C-alpha positions as CSV (number, residue, x, y, z in Angstrom):
1,X,7.0,8.0,21.8
2,X,9.7,8.9,19.2
3,X,9.0,5.6,17.3
4,X,5.4,6.5,16.7
5,X,6.3,9.8,15.3
6,X,9.0,8.1,13.1
7,X,6.3,5.7,11.8
8,X,3.7,8.7,11.1
9,X,6.3,10.6,9.6
10,X,6.7,7.7,7.2
11,X,3.1,7.1,6.7
12,X,2.5,10.8,5.6
13,X,5.5,10.4,3.1
14,X,3.7,7.7,1.6
15,X,0.8,9.5,1.2
16,X,2.9,12.3,-0.4
17,X,4.4,9.8,-2.9
18,X,1.0,8.2,-3.5
19,X,-0.6,11.5,-4.3
20,X,2.4,12.7,-6.3
21,X,3.0,9.5,-8.4
22,X,1.1,10.1,-12.1
23,X,3.6,8.2,-14.4
24,X,3.4,4.5,-13.7
25,X,0.9,1.8,-11.7
26,X,4.1,0.2,-10.1
27,X,5.1,3.1,-8.3
28,X,1.7,3.9,-7.1
29,X,1.1,0.3,-5.6
30,X,4.6,0.5,-4.2
31,X,3.6,3.4,-2.3
32,X,0.1,2.0,-1.3
33,X,2.3,-1.2,0.1
34,X,4.5,1.4,1.8
35,X,1.6,2.9,3.6
36,X,0.2,-0.4,4.7
37,X,3.5,-1.5,6.2
38,X,3.1,1.8,8.2
39,X,-0.2,1.2,9.4
40,X,0.6,-2.4,10.3
41,X,3.5,-1.1,12.6
42,X,1.2,1.4,14.1
43,X,-1.3,-1.4,14.8
44,X,1.3,-3.6,16.0
45,X,2.7,-1.3,18.5
46,X,-0.6,-0.4,19.7
47,X,-1.5,-4.0,20.3
48,X,1.9,-4.6,22.1
49,X,1.3,-1.4,24.3
50,X,-2.3,-2.4,25.6
51,X,-1.5,-6.3,25.5
52,X,-4.1,-7.1,23.5
53,X,-3.9,-10.2,21.3
54,X,-1.8,-10.3,18.2
55,X,-4.4,-12.2,16.2
56,X,-5.7,-8.9,14.8
57,X,-2.5,-7.8,13.1
58,X,-2.2,-11.4,11.6
59,X,-5.8,-10.8,9.8
60,X,-4.6,-7.4,9.0
61,X,-1.5,-9.2,7.4
62,X,-3.7,-11.7,5.5
63,X,-5.9,-8.6,4.0
64,X,-2.9,-6.9,3.0
65,X,-1.5,-9.8,1.1
66,X,-4.6,-10.1,-0.6
67,X,-4.4,-6.7,-1.7
68,X,-1.0,-6.8,-2.8
69,X,-2.0,-9.8,-5.1
70,X,-5.0,-8.0,-6.7
71,X,-2.8,-5.0,-7.2
72,X,-0.2,-7.2,-9.1
73,X,-3.0,-8.9,-10.9
74,X,-4.5,-5.8,-12.2
75,X,-0.8,-4.7,-13.2
76,X,-0.3,-7.8,-15.0
77,X,-3.4,-7.7,-17.0
78,X,-2.9,-3.8,-17.8
79,X,0.6,-4.7,-19.1
80,X,-0.8,-7.7,-21.3
81,X,-3.4,-5.7,-22.7
82,X,-1.6,-2.0,-23.3
83,X,1.7,-3.1,-23.4
84,X,2.9,-0.7,-20.6
85,X,1.8,0.4,-17.3
86,X,1.7,4.2,-17.8
87,X,-1.2,5.8,-16.1
88,X,-1.2,8.9,-18.5
89,X,-2.1,6.3,-21.5
90,X,-5.3,4.8,-19.9
91,X,-8.5,5.8,-20.0
92,X,-11.6,4.4,-17.9
93,X,-13.6,3.4,-21.3
94,X,-10.5,1.1,-22.1
95,X,-10.9,-0.8,-18.8
């Protein structure tokens, strides 16, 4: 029971960090990955408690890796085009 509360506190701290990060894109991507890791731990504990198969968590990890690769590719293209990853120097018209 305490483990679930610790994971939920970590998840909400990831949400707070994501909402307060306004300087670099890499920091926001790292906070998103932290939140996904917390959701994976919740999903894994739920599957273990109810005796379900763990293939759903494997599929979740596959989608997580795809999301991380997509975020890194966006970061690399942004750094190549603009020279930095500052969120304040971007505008939606330049994408």
